[in-house]
N, C-alpha and C positions, 0 to 999 in steps of 0.2 A: 587667427591673426590674418588680416588682409591689408593691402596697400590703402593708404588714405588718399583723399583728393590731393592734387598736385601741391606740394609745399612750396614755400618761398626759398628757392635755392640761392646760394651765394653767386652773384652775377658772373664772376670769372669762370666758374665751372658750369654755367647754365646749359650750354649745348650738350655737353657730355651727360650731365645729369638728366636733362630732358629726354634724351634718347633712351637712357637706362630706364627711366620711369615709364616711358611709352612701351618699351619691351616688356617690362614687368606686368603692366596692365593687360598686354596682349597675351601673356602666358609664355613669352620667350625668356625663360628664366636664365639660361646661360648668357644670353646677350645682356640681360639686366644686371647679372652679377658682374660681368666684365665692366660695364659702365659705372656701377656703384664703386667698384674697387679703383677704377681709374680716377673717379672723383676724389676718393679718399687719398689716393697717392698724391694728388695735387693739394688737398686740404684735409689732413687727418681729423680735423674738428668739425667737419661738415655734418651737422646733426641729422639732417634728413637722409643723407646717404648712409650714415651709421644705422639710423632707425630702419630704413627700408631694406637695407642689406640684412639686418636682423630678421625682419619680417620674411624675407625670401628664404633665409636659412631655416626658419621655423617651418615654412611650407615644405621644405625638403626633408624635414625630420631631424635637422641638426640643431636640437634645442639648446644644448649647452653653448654652442657658438652664438646662437640667436640671442640668448640671454646676455651674454657678454657684450655683444654689439649694442643691443638696446639699452643696457645699463650705462654704457659710455654716453649714449645720446641723452639719457635721463640726467646724468650728472652735468651735462652741458646745458640742458634746458629743463630744469626740475619743475617748472610751472606748467608744463604741457601734459594735460590729462591723458591724451592719446598715447603718449610714450609710456606713462605709468601703466596704462591698460595693457599694452602689448608686452611690456616686461612681465606683468602678471601672467599673461598667457604663456609665455615661454617658461616661466618658473613652474606653472601648473603642469605643463607637458613634461617637465623634469621630475614631477612628483613632489616638488617643494611647495606643498599646498599652503602652509602657514605664511610663507614668504609671498606667495601669489596673492593671498587674501590681503596682506598688508599693502601690496601695490594697487589692488583694486580699490581699497579704502582710500589710498592716497589720491587716486584718480577722482573719487567722489568728493573728497575734500576740496579738490581744485575745481570740480565741475559737478555739483550735486544733481544736476539734471541730465547727466550723461547715461542714457538708457543701457548702452552696451556694458558699462561698468557695473550697473546693478545686475544685469543678466549674467555676466561672467562671475560676479561675486556669488550669485545664487548657485551656479554650477560648481564653484569651488566648495561652498558649504555642503552641497549635496554629496560631493565626493568624499567628504569627511563624515557623512552620516548626520550632519547638523541640519536636519530637515526643517525644523522651525525657522532657523535663520534663513535657510534657502527659500522657504515659502515667502518670508517677508521680503527678501531681495527680489524675487520674481514679481511679487505684487507691486513693488515700487517701480520695477521696469515697465509693468503694464500700465501704470498710471501715466507714464511718459510715452509709451507706444502701445496703445490698447489694441491695435490691429496686428500685433506681432504673434503669429501662430506658434513660433518656437517658445516664446515666453509662456503662453497658455499651456502648451504641452508640458514644459518643465515644471510649471506650478502644479499641474496635475500629478506629476511624478512625486513631488514633495508631499502633497496632500495624501497620496496613496501610501507613501512610506509612513506617514503619521497615523494611518488607519482611518483617515477621513475620506472613505472611498466614494461616497455619494458626491461630495464636493469635487473630488478628483475627476469623476465622470463628467461633471459639468464643465470643467476646464478642458478636458479632451474634446468634448462636443464643440466648444467654442473654437478650439484649434482647427477642428475639421470644417467648421463653417467658413473659417478664413482661408483654409487650404484643403479643399476636398481631396480625398485620396492620400492624405498625410499618413504614410505607412506606420511611422513611429507612434502617432497619436492613436491610430486604430489598434495597434498591438497593445499599447498601454491601457486603453480603455477596456480591452478584453481582460487584462490582468485585474483591473479594478472590479469588473463585473464578476470575475471568478471569486474575488475576495468576499463578495456579497452573496456567494452561492448562486449566481445567476449564469450558470454554465451555458444554458441554451442561448443566451444573448451574447456570451463571450465568443462562442465558436464562430459566428458570422463575422465578428470583428477581426479575428485572426485570419479568416479566409479572405476578407477584404484587404487586409494588409498585404497578404501574399499575392493577391491579384494586382495590387499596385507595385509590389516589389518582390518578384518570385524568388529571389535569392536571399530573402530576409530570414536568416537562420533563427533568430530569437522567436519570430512568429511561427515558424515551423515547429520549433521546440515547444512553445506554449500551447499551440494547437494540439500537439501530440499528448502533452501532459493532461490537457482538458479532456480529450477523448479517453485517455486511460483512466482518469479519475471518475468518469461517468460510465465506465463499463464498456466503452466502445473500443475494445483492445485491438481489433484488426485495423481499424482506422488509425489508431495510435501508432501501430507498427509502420504504416505507410508514411505517416508524418515524421516519425523518428528517422526513417530511412532518408527522407528528403533533407532533414537537418544534417544528417551525417554525410550526405552527398556533397554538401557545400562546406562542411567543417568536420572531416572524418575523425578527428581526435577530440571532440567536444565531450568531456567526461559525463556531464549530466544526461546527455542524449544517449550515450553508450549504456549507462545504467538504466535509463528509462526504457530503452529498447529491450534489454534483458528482462526487465519486469513485465513489460507488455507481452512478450513472447511467453513468459512463464504463465501469465494470467490466461493465455489461450491454451495452456497445456503443452506448449511446444518447448519443453524444458531442455531438450538436447540442443535445440537452436539457441536457447537463451544462454547456455553455459559459456560460449566464447565471449559474449558481450559482458557477462558478469565477471569473468576472469580478467578481461581487459580493464574493466572498471577498477578492480582491486589492484591490478598492476599499475595503473596510472596513479592511484591514490590508496596506498596500503593502510591509511588511517580512516578510510571510509567504512565505518562499522556497518551501516545499512546495506552496503554492497556485499560485504562478507556474509551478512545474514541472508540476503537473497541468494547468494551462491550456495550457501548451505541448504537452503530450502530446495533449490533446484537439484542438488545431489540427492537429497532425501526423496524427492519426487521421482528420481530415476533409480531408486532402489539401491543407493550407495550410502548407507548410514554412517559408515566409518569416515568417508570423505566429508560427509555433512558435519560430523563432529569436529573435524579439523577446521572447517570454515567457521563454525560457531565459536570455536576457541579463539580464532583471530578476531572475530567481532567483539568478543568479551575482553580480549586484551586491550582493545581500543576503548571500549565502553563497558566497564565491568557491571554497570547497573542496567544493561539493556535486557529487560525482562523477557522479550520475545525470543532473544537468542538463548537465554537460559532455558526457557520453556522448550524450544525446539531441540536444543541439545539433549534435554531430558528424554524427549520422544525418540531421538536417535539412539541414545544409550539403552533405553528400554527395548527398542526394536532388536538391539544386539544382545538382549537378555541380561544386561548389566544393571541389575536392580540396586546394587550397592551404591553406584553413582547416580543411577537414573531416578530412583524414588526421592532422595533428598532434593534433587534438582527439579523434580516434577512439582514441588511446592510453589515454584514460580508461576504456575498456572493461576494461582490465586491473585497474582498481580496483573494478569492479562485478561481475565474473563470479566464480563460486564457485571456478573452477580457480585454484590458487595460481600466481603468476608465479615463474619460476626465479630464485633469488637468488644462486646460487653462481657463475654465470658473468657476466662483463660483457656489456653489450648491444652488438650490432652495429648501426651506423647507416648502412651502405651504403658505407663506405670500402673501398678495395682491401686485401685481407689475403692476399697471395700466399704467405706462409709459414705460414698458420694454418688451423685447422679451425673451421668454423662449424656449430653445431647449430641447425637450424630445427625448431621443434616445433609440431604442429597444435594447434588450440584450437577451442572451440565445437563445431559439429555436422559431420556427414559432408559436407553440401552445401558448407559453408565450405571444407573441405579440398579437395574436388573442384574448386571454383572457383579458389581461390588457389594451388593447387599449380603453376599455369601460371607463377608468378613464380620458382619454384625454379631452373630452368635459367639465368635471368638473374642470380640471386644467385650461382650456381655459377661464372659467368664472372669474379667478383671475389674468389673465395676459392680457396685451394689445395685444400681438401677440404670437402665438405658432408655432414653427417649429417642425414637427414630422418626425424623421428619422427612417425608417424601412428597413427590408430586401427587396432587389429588387423584389423577387418573390411575395411579398405581395402588391406591389405598385398599380397595376390595381384594385385589390379587394378593397383596402382601400380608393381609390381616391374619390368615391361618398360620403363616410362618412366624410372624411376630408373636402370636400367642404361644406357639411352641417354644420360642426362644425366651419367653417371659420379658418381652420388650414392649414398651408403650409406643404405639404407632399413632402419629398425627400427620395431618396434611399441611403442606406449605401454605402459609397464610392464616392458619388457625392459631388461637392463643397457645403459647408454649407453657408447659409446666415448669416449675422451678428446676434449675439445673446448676451444677457447680462448675462443670467443664464442658468444652465442646470440641468436636473434631469433624472436619469435612469428610464425607463418605469416601472419597477417593484418596484420602490421606491415611485410611486405616491400614493398607499394606505397609506403609512406612512405620506407623506407630507399632504395628505388630511384628516388625522385623522380618517381613516376607522376602524370600528370594525366589528366583525362577523355579528352583527345585522344590520349594515348599508351598507353591500356589495350591490353595485348597480346591481340588478338582472334583470332589465327590458330587455327583448329581444323581437324582434330582434334589435340589434344595428348595424348590417351590412346588406347591400343590394347587390344584384348581379348587376354589371354594365350592363346597357341596351344592349350594343353591345354584351356582352358575353351571355346574355339571348337569343338574336336572333341567335347567333352562334350555340347554343346547342338545339334550338327548334326542336323537332322531331328526335333527334339523339340517343335516348336511346335504341330504338328497343325493342324486346321482345313482348310477347302477354299475359303475366300473369296479373292477377288482381292487384297485388301489385308489386311495384318496391322498393327494399330496398338496400341501399348502404352498403358496407362491407369493413372493414379495420382490419387487424389482426396483423400488424407489423409496427412499426415506426422506428425511428432512433435508431440503436443499440448502446448502451453505456455499459460501464463497469458495471458488476453485474445487467444487464438489467432484469427486471421482467415484462415489459410492451409489451411483444411480445409472440405470441403463434405459434405453427406449423400449417401450412395450414390444415393438416389432422385433427386437432381438430375441424374444422368447419363442419365436415360431418353431424352432426345432423341438422344444418341449411340448408345446401344444399339439404338435403333429404326432406325438407318441400315442399308440393305441393302449386301451385298457387303463387309462388314468382319468379320474375326475380331478380337475384342478380347482382348488379352493383359494380364492383371492383373500389374502390376510390383511393387506394394507387398507385401512378404512378410507383414506383420502385419495380419491382418484380425480383426475381432471375430466372435464366434459369430453375432451377428445378421446381419452382413454376409455371412458364409459361407452362412447359411440363405437369405438373400434372393437370392444369386447362384444357389444350387442350384435354387431354385424359380422363377427368372426365366423368362418365356415364351421368351426368346432364349438360354437357358442354353447351348445347343449352340454358340453363337458367342462365348461368354465363357469364356476359358480362364485357369486359374490353376495355379500350381506350388507354392504354400505352402512346405512344409519343404524342397522340393528346391532352393530358393534359399538357399544357405548363406552367401554373402558378395557383395560388390559386383562381383566378377569374374563370378559367375554372372549377375547382372542385366545387366552389360555385354554378355555373350555373347548373351543374349536380345535386347537392344536392337539389336545388330548385325544381327540377322536380321529386323528389323521395317522397315516402310515409313515409320513416323513414330511419334511419342510425343505423347500429350496428358496434361498433368500440371499439378497445382497447384505452387506454389513449395515444392519439397522436394528432397531430395538426388537423386532420380531425374531431375528436370528438369536439374540440373547435370550429371549423368552423361550424359544424352542430348545436352546441349549440348557437352560436352567431346569426345564421339564424333562430333560434327557430324551427328547424326541430325535430320531435320526435326522441329521441336518446336513445338507450340502450348502456350504457357505461360499458364495461367489465373491471373490475379492479382486480389487484393483491391483495393478502392478506394484505400486508402493502402498501397501495396506497400512492400516492403523497399527500403532505399536503393539497393541495387545494380541495381534496375530503373528507377531515376530517375523522372521524372514525364512522362507524356504520350506517350512514344514507343511505337510498335508494333514497333520493331526494337531489338536489344540489341548494344552494342559488345562484350559478353563472348562472345556466342554468335551469330554471323552466321546460323546456321540456324534461329534461333528466331523465332516470331511471338508478340508479347505481346498478350494479350486481357485487357483490364482491366474490372473492375466499373464501370459508370457511376455507381453510388452504393453506399454501404456495404451489404453483404449481398446484392447483386443477382447471385447465382450463376446464376440461371436465364437471364439475358440473356447472360452469358459463355458458357454451354454452348450456347445457341442460335446464338451467333456462330460458335463452333467447328464446330458441326454444319453450318451453312451453308457454311463453307469446305470441309469434307470432302465435301459433296455435289458440289462442283465438280470433285472428282476429283484 
């Protein structure tokens, strides 16, 4: 709401009113208010004094009084479109949007070519989420004032809200042509570009908005979110910090900061932000979920469970909270609650669940065929395949479907178990029921105390044993397998840099056999140039599948590995294993123990704190020195 050009005042009060109007125009609001009130004392029906005093009170944030004053003016001069417009502005400021829309429409009935009425009507519609109506109003405004940057910008916002992002970008570009450096249009264009997955173009828009307006909180926040979504978490932290500098209690920025810190593995620093986030909004389920994840990453599964409970109180169908609560319960050895909850993984993993066959729940099926299908990674299959012979005792026939790379390795065991083995992607034999492999512990009623821990439960196929006989080379007394990196996933903690293994490679009397087949070019170059390269052996492309790896492991004295499929393979073959674990290890290694109920031949060596691989490697080296 702003003062209009000088109105026609009633002559008797003209000098007083003129001085008030001049003061208003110059920004001397106290002088203006005194003049308007003096005018009204002399003539309570002075329309322009009522109107402009209302405008002044609106400028001062006194919207209720503004509306009352302008309404008196409207009642005295109902045919004046400008009065209708400013009454609408005051009502909109009071949150009375429907009444404001009525006034803007009244203004347009009186003056159909009144561009500000179209513009303000568009803003009112937008505040109600009526974006189609808002776009129409802004387009009408632009037909009357095509050079108005604000109308182009707000039309772009309406089009963006309607999902018409390309058209929105065109509107923002036009706004910027008319008003270069328009911070709002730059920020809005960045949001539209993000909606089109064009983050590389969005980031410069937010940065340009901030160059024009350094305290623009929304632009700082949007830039931070874009950095975070594109994996640039450290830059996201800096941008969230900037947003919070200017608006310390902005809930989305507090939550975003916690998530960005967690993505960097800085979970302890993330905790206060996530706790503030749920404190500000206890109904924010995703913040409770993130808080639980941070507790889990800090090795506090009981606290994690409490946070996941709160997330599920707010959103009972939040699959990731169910899934992560299951992992926390299982870490705590609570199979009674953890295994049923673990079924929620089937709602969160990308692999589709078979829908054509009914689910098997562990009941005897003496006349029927059961299809058990592998899921997740190679290590999961190698670990949980131990349950297949137990399931086979309850079914007439079992078909086991696994990853093709595991087929040669599992073939002897499947034959011994009288199970039909097939590869994923191959035609499936007819079956009556199905069960995902990692659901077998639930179907079989497994508890922590009844984990089937007998090893070995896998054997090397004879042909592969013959293939690798005499192939390991080296002259040292001991041959030990090594694996330091597995499949890299988001927020991965189960991988260490090759350089961290130096205390192991420095040990005398050991030939190291590299068991992981996939090495980076940098890792190959580092191994080739290593001072002890003669005692570090690798086979690269000669390892074709897991049966090759098993045949190599069979000829070793021991294996040292991070938590990857090679560790599970060594455990299943009952080869002595030093398993190097991150601080918050996967649930299947539980918490605290140095022994594993899954693999009696394994020694678990855990990080004493997040990221402390050096101490883990030193501990393994110390054990190996003992011989």
